[in-house]
C-alpha positions in Angstrom: 8.0 15.1 -52.7 5.3 12.8 -54.5 2.3 12.9 -52.3 0.8 9.2 -51.6 -2.6 10.2 -49.8 -4.4 11.7 -47.4 -4.0 10.9 -43.7 -7.3 10.7 -41.8 -7.6 12.8 -38.5 -9.2 9.7 -36.9 -5.9 8.5 -36.7 -4.9 10.8 -34.0 -6.3 11.3 -30.5 -5.7 12.9 -27.3 -7.4 12.2 -24.0 -8.5 15.2 -21.4 -8.7 12.8 -18.4 -4.8 12.1 -18.6 -2.3 14.4 -16.8 -0.1 14.8 -19.7 -0.3 18.2 -21.8 -2.6 18.2 -24.8 0.2 19.4 -26.9 2.4 16.5 -25.7 -0.7 14.0 -26.2 -0.7 14.8 -29.8 3.1 14.8 -30.6 2.8 11.5 -28.8 -0.3 10.2 -31.0 1.5 11.5 -34.3 4.9 9.8 -33.7 3.3 6.6 -32.7 1.2 6.6 -36.0 4.1 7.5 -38.1 6.6 4.8 -36.2 4.1 1.9 -36.7 4.1 2.6 -40.1 0.0 3.5 -40.4 1.1 6.6 -42.2 3.3 6.1 -45.3 5.8 8.8 -46.3 5.0 11.5 -48.5 1.1 11.0 -47.0 -0.5 14.4 -46.4 -1.2 15.3 -42.6 -4.4 16.6 -42.0 -4.9 20.7 -42.1 -4.0 22.1 -38.9 -7.5 23.7 -38.8 -9.1 20.4 -39.6 -7.3 18.2 -37.0 -7.7 21.3 -34.5 -11.5 20.9 -35.1 -11.8 17.3 -34.9 -9.7 17.1 -31.6 -11.4 20.4 -29.9 -7.9 21.8 -30.0 -6.7 25.3 -30.9 -5.2 25.5 -34.3 -2.1 27.0 -32.8 -1.8 24.0 -30.5 -1.6 21.7 -33.5 0.8 24.2 -35.2 3.1 24.2 -32.8 3.0 20.2 -32.6 3.6 20.2 -36.6 6.2 22.7 -36.5 8.2 20.5 -33.6 7.7 17.2 -35.5 9.0 19.0 -38.8 12.3 19.7 -36.6 12.5 16.3 -35.4 12.3 14.9 -39.1 9.0 13.3 -39.2 7.3 15.4 -41.0 7.9 18.0 -43.9 6.7 21.5 -44.4 5.1 21.6 -47.8 4.8 25.4 -49.7 1.7 26.8 -49.5 0.0 23.1 -48.8 0.3 22.1 -45.5 2.5 19.2 -43.9 3.5 15.5 -45.3 4.9 12.7 -43.8 8.9 12.8 -44.0 10.4 10.9 -46.4 13.4 10.1 -43.7 10.9 9.1 -40.6 13.3 7.9 -37.7 13.6 4.4 -36.8 10.4 3.1 -38.6 9.4 0.0 -36.8 9.3 -3.9 -38.0 6.0 -5.2 -38.3 5.0 -7.0 -35.3 5.5 -10.8 -35.0 2.8 -13.0 -33.9 4.1 -14.0 -30.1 0.7 -15.8 -29.1 2.3 -19.1 -28.5 2.1 -20.9 -25.3 5.2 -20.5 -23.2 7.0 -24.0 -22.3 8.7 -22.9 -19.5 7.7 -23.5 -16.1 8.2 -20.4 -14.5 7.0 -21.5 -10.9 9.9 -24.1 -10.8 12.5 -21.7 -12.1 11.9 -18.6 -10.2 11.3 -17.6 -6.1 7.7 -16.7 -5.4 8.4 -12.9 -4.3 4.6 -11.8 -4.7 4.2 -14.1 -1.3 7.1 -12.3 0.9 6.0 -9.9 3.4 5.7 -6.6 2.2 3.7 -3.3 3.1 0.9 -2.6 0.3 0.3 1.0 -0.6 -2.7 1.9 -3.2 -1.1 3.8 -6.2 -4.2 6.1 -6.2 -3.7 7.3 -2.6 -4.1 10.6 -3.5 -7.7 10.1 -4.5 -8.6 9.4 -1.2 -9.5 12.2 1.2 -7.9 11.0 4.5 -4.5 9.0 3.4 -2.5 8.4 6.4 0.1 6.7 4.3 3.7 6.3 5.6 6.5 7.7 3.5 4.7 9.4 0.9 5.2 13.3 0.2 2.9 16.4 0.5 3.9 18.3 -3.0 2.6 21.4 -1.1 5.7 21.5 1.3 8.1 21.3 -1.6 9.9 24.3 -3.3 9.5 23.5 -6.5 11.0 26.3 -7.8 14.0 25.9 -6.1 14.2 22.4 -7.4 13.7 23.7 -11.0 16.4 25.9 -10.6 19.0 23.2 -9.4 17.7 21.1 -12.7 18.5 24.2 -14.7 22.2 24.6 -13.2 22.5 20.6 -13.9 21.3 20.7 -17.7 23.8 23.8 -18.1 26.3 23.1 -20.7 29.4 23.1 -18.2 27.8 20.3 -16.2 26.2 18.2 -19.2 29.0 17.1 -20.6 30.3 15.5 -17.2 27.0 14.0 -16.5 26.4 12.6 -19.9 29.7 10.4 -19.6 29.8 7.0 -18.1 30.8 7.3 -14.6 31.7 3.7 -14.1 31.6 3.2 -10.2 32.0 7.0 -9.3 29.4 8.9 -7.6 28.8 12.7 -8.0 31.4 14.8 -6.3 29.2 17.7 -5.4 26.6 15.2 -3.6 29.3 13.3 -1.9 31.0 16.2 -0.6 27.9 17.6 0.8 26.8 14.3 2.8 30.4 14.1 4.1 30.6 17.7 5.2 27.0 18.1 6.4 24.8 15.3 6.5 27.1 13.1 8.5 28.8 15.6 10.7 25.1 16.0 12.0 24.9 12.4 13.2 28.5 12.7 14.7 29.8 10.5 11.7 33.1 11.7 10.1 33.7 10.0 6.6 35.8 10.2 3.9 34.7 10.1 0.1 36.2 6.7 0.0 33.6 5.8 2.7 30.6 6.7 0.8 28.3 5.0 -1.6 25.6 6.5 -3.4 22.6 4.1 -4.0 19.4 4.3 -5.4 17.4 4.6 -2.2 18.0 3.0 1.4 16.7 -0.1 -0.5 19.2 -0.6 -2.7 21.9 0.1 0.2 19.9 -2.4 2.3 20.4 -5.0 -0.7 24.1 -4.4 -1.3 24.9 -4.5 2.4 23.3 -8.0 2.7 24.4 -9.4 -0.4 27.9 -8.6 1.1 27.4 -9.2 4.7 25.0 -12.3 4.4 26.6 -15.9 5.7 25.0 -19.2 5.7 26.9 -20.4 8.9 25.8 -17.4 11.1 22.7 -16.1 12.5 21.2 -12.5 11.6 19.3 -10.7 14.2 16.4 -8.4 13.3 13.9 -6.4 15.2 10.5 -7.9 15.9 8.2 -6.1 14.8 10.3 -4.7 12.4 10.8 -3.4 8.5 9.6 -7.1 6.4 12.2 -6.0 3.7 15.5 -6.9 6.4 14.0 -10.3 7.1 13.1 -11.0 3.1 16.5 -9.6 2.2 18.3 -12.0 4.4 16.2 -15.2 3.1 16.8 -14.2 -0.2 20.7 -14.4 0.5 20.4 -17.5 2.5 21.1 -16.4 5.7 19.3 -17.9 9.0 17.4 -15.1 10.8 16.3 -14.5 14.3 13.3 -12.5 15.2 14.0 -10.7 18.6 11.0 -8.5 20.2 11.9 -5.2 21.3 10.9 -3.5 24.6 10.6 0.4 25.6 14.4 0.7 25.3 14.7 -0.8 22.1 16.6 -4.1 20.9 18.4 -5.5 24.0 21.8 -7.0 23.0 21.4 -9.5 26.2 18.6 -11.5 23.8 21.6 -12.3 21.0 22.9 -15.5 20.9 26.9 -16.2 20.6 26.5 -17.0 17.0 25.0 -13.9 15.7 26.8 -12.8 13.0 24.7 -10.1 11.6 22.6 -7.6 13.3 19.7 -5.4 11.2 18.4 -2.4 13.4 16.7 0.9 13.3 17.8 2.4 16.6 16.8 6.0 16.3 13.4 5.0 15.4 12.3 1.4 15.0 10.2 0.5 12.1 7.1 0.9 12.8 6.6 1.3 16.4 9.2 4.4 16.6 11.3 3.1 19.8 14.3 5.0 20.2 17.3 2.4 21.4 19.0 4.1 24.3 22.4 5.1 24.6 23.2 2.4 27.1 21.9 -0.4 25.0 23.7 0.9 21.7 27.0 0.7 23.7 26.0 -2.6 24.9 25.4 -3.8 21.4 28.7 -2.5 20.1 30.2 -4.3 22.9 28.9 -7.3 21.9 29.6 -6.7 18.7 33.3 -6.6 19.5 32.7 -9.6 21.9 31.1 -11.9 19.2 32.6 -10.6 16.1 29.5 -9.6 14.3 28.5 -6.6 12.3 25.6 -4.1 12.5 23.6 -2.3 9.4 21.9 0.9 11.0 19.0 2.1 9.1 18.9 5.8 10.3 16.1 6.5 7.8 13.9 9.3 9.7 16.3 11.1 11.7 15.7 14.6 9.8 12.2 15.0 10.8 13.5 15.7 14.4 11.0 18.3 15.6 10.7 17.5 19.4 14.3 17.1 20.4 17.6 16.4 19.0 18.3 12.7 17.7 20.2 10.5 19.9 23.7 9.5 18.3 23.8 7.1 15.6 25.4 4.0 16.3 27.9 4.7 13.5 29.2 7.8 15.6 29.8 5.6 18.4 31.5 2.7 16.8 35.3 2.6 17.4 35.9 -0.9 15.5 34.3 0.0 12.0 31.7 -2.8 13.2 28.7 -0.5 11.8 27.5 -0.1 8.2 25.3 3.2 8.1 22.3 3.6 5.8 21.0 7.0 5.1 18.4 8.5 2.5 16.7 11.6 1.4 13.6 9.9 0.0 11.7 10.6 3.2 13.2 14.2 3.9 12.8 15.4 0.4 10.5 12.9 -1.7 10.2 9.1 -2.1 10.6 9.3 -5.8 13.7 10.7 -6.0 15.3 7.2 -4.8 18.7 8.7 -3.5 20.4 6.9 -0.7 23.8 6.0 0.5 25.7 3.6 2.3 28.9 4.4 4.8 31.3 2.0 6.1 35.0 1.2 6.0 36.8 1.6 2.9 37.2 -2.0 2.2 33.4 -2.4 2.5 32.6 0.4 0.5 35.2 -0.7 -2.3 33.4 -4.2 -2.6 29.8 -2.3 -2.0 30.9 -0.3 -5.3 32.0 -3.3 -7.7 28.6 -4.9 -6.6 26.6 -2.1 -7.7 28.5 -1.6 -10.6 27.5 -5.1 -11.3 23.9 -4.2 -11.0 23.5 -0.9 -12.1 26.8 1.0 -12.6 25.8 4.0 -10.9 22.5 6.0 -9.9 21.5 8.6 -12.4 24.2 11.1 -12.7 21.7 14.2 -13.4 19.6 13.2 -10.2 22.4 13.1 -8.1 24.0 16.4 -9.4 20.6 18.2 -9.2 20.2 16.7 -5.6 23.5 17.9 -4.7 22.8 21.6 -5.8 19.7 21.4 -4.0 21.5 20.4 -0.9 24.6 22.7 -1.2 22.7 25.9 -2.2 21.0 25.7 1.2 17.6 24.8 -0.1 17.5 21.3 1.9 18.0 23.0 5.1 15.1 25.7 4.3 12.9 23.1 3.6 13.8 20.7 6.8 12.9 23.7 8.7 9.2 24.0 7.1 8.8 20.2 7.2 9.7 20.0 10.8 6.7 22.8 11.7 4.4 21.4 9.6 5.0 18.1 10.8 5.0 19.0 14.6 1.4 20.6 14.2 0.1 17.5 12.3 1.3 15.2 14.9 -0.1 17.3 17.8 -3.5 17.6 16.1 -3.3 13.7 15.4 -2.4 12.9 18.8 -5.2 15.2 20.3 -7.9 13.7 18.1 -7.2 10.2 18.5 -7.4 10.9 22.3 -11.2 11.3 22.2 -11.1 7.8 20.5 -11.2 4.1 21.8 -7.5 3.9 19.5 -4.5 4.0 21.4 -1.3 5.4 20.6 1.1 2.8 21.7 4.1 3.7 19.5 5.9 7.2 18.5 9.2 8.7 18.0 10.9 10.8 20.5 12.4 12.8 18.4 9.4 13.5 16.2 9.2 11.3 12.7 6.3 11.3 10.1 4.1 8.5 11.8 2.2 6.8 15.0 1.8 3.2 16.1 -1.6 2.6 16.9 -3.6 -0.3 18.7 -7.4 -0.5 18.0 -9.5 -2.4 20.7 -8.7 -6.0 20.8 -11.5 -7.3 19.0 -10.4 -5.3 15.8 -8.0 -6.8 13.3 -6.1 -4.2 11.2 -6.6 -5.7 8.4 -10.1 -5.9 8.2 -10.1 -2.3 10.1 -8.6 -1.1 6.9 -10.8 -2.6 4.2 -14.0 -1.0 6.1 -12.1 2.3 6.2 -11.6 2.4 2.4 -15.2 3.2 1.2 -15.1 6.1 3.7 -12.0 7.4 2.0 -9.7 6.9 4.8 -6.4 4.8 4.3 -4.2 3.2 7.0 -1.6 0.5 7.2 -2.2 -2.4 9.0 0.4 -4.0 11.2 0.4 -7.7 10.1 3.5 -7.4 7.3 5.7 -5.8 10.5 5.7 -9.1 12.5 7.4 -12.2 11.8 4.0 -14.1 13.3 1.5 -11.6 13.7 -1.5 -13.1 15.7 -4.6 -14.4 14.4 -6.1 -10.5 15.1 -3.5 -8.1 14.7 -5.2 -4.8 16.1 -1.6 -2.6 15.5 -1.6 -0.3 12.4 0.6 2.5 11.6 -0.7 6.2 10.8 1.6 8.3 8.5 1.0 12.2 9.0 3.3 13.3 5.7 0.5 12.9 3.1 -2.1 14.5 4.7 -3.1 17.9 5.6 -3.6 19.2 8.9 -7.1 20.3 8.1 -8.2 16.7 7.3 -6.5 14.9 10.2 -9.8 15.2 12.9 -12.3 14.2 10.1 -10.4 11.5 9.2 -10.0 10.0 13.1 -13.6 10.5 13.2 -14.3 8.0 10.7 -11.7 5.8 12.4 -13.6 6.3 15.6 -17.0 5.7 14.1 -16.0 2.6 12.6 -14.2 1.3 15.8 -17.5 2.0 17.7 -19.4 -0.2 15.0 -17.1 -3.0 14.8 -19.0 -6.3 15.6 
């Protein structure tokens, strides 16, 4: 092979501040240079010794990267002469075209402004804060990584791979669906056949599908206030008028629903964010009203697996004798939020249409992640994980409640069965958004209450404190910062 020149080591780089392994970074740097046509075929690569010295790496690391790239067809090994760029580099990129022209499209007129919607904002770098009272994030120390890797290896085995590599069209993984039907749903008193279950990309995707199918422009949707902001935002984007109904200590009151109600979105086991559990009497009254006024109910049962104080109340779906309840579930809170595996449960005609709508959006949830999750559940790892999780959360909640009791902050909402957060009120002069900003320099993160209300007052003193993401050993110190900041408030 004719050689066309020597490539300088300066063309390649690694960054020790990045989380990726150095070997992976070097491989990515070399392939990027080759694909961008900055290194011509036949060009000689720097020697392993020269590149290792330039980047401060071991010579073995560079050698392993070169050998890997030879196997992939990017480099060629030269007898006793090192390595050179292959004459058959895969998929070399075309030269970039200048795309700096100013767009003539008025995007503001073409698109809805979703950035102005009510939403819960969580900093991506929350792990860098010493006191992250952030709801819904996972503590990796509580997860059985070894068991998860074992399940992933099983799913990557030759027997499973051929099946999972296929386009499953509208179907879901039978291992995962079987566990949900045989174990997860019966724990909530629900009987369902596979034809009545749809796997989604988390409960958020399940919510969007349900609202997309059920929203009616000539009927009224009812949501709790305070409540999950995306309930109302999903309804708004689908053109269904929405009524915000305040909750009391017993949850949503069915007597407050007008006759023109067409859809109710509710989290009866653990209202968002307060943690109110709707009484059994009101659950039955809600279902009776649904029959009387011919409306449907979407039940978000998002956190009942975190029941470490008492068993959860019966789900609405388990009490539903008329097929009016659409049930949303998820493994994001009990496993980890990045998993994005949830499910919809409803009558077969509804699930059939939900499956068709999902197929238009994304076909199906990634088959490999469905199978890994299914194995993790079916092999007993999930139940063992829940036992550990509940015990840790019980201790964290006790520590948090005890620490708050010594401060001017008041716990005004907590799930009766457990959960992973508390709803807290600051003194009346403190706005929770300003309070959150004052706490950040001290390394404390809280979630202001404004997004949960349809129309928050000028000063919203409520905020949410999550304890899934903060270790028990840091809770007291974090609360001390809360108390100190509240005491100094002007």
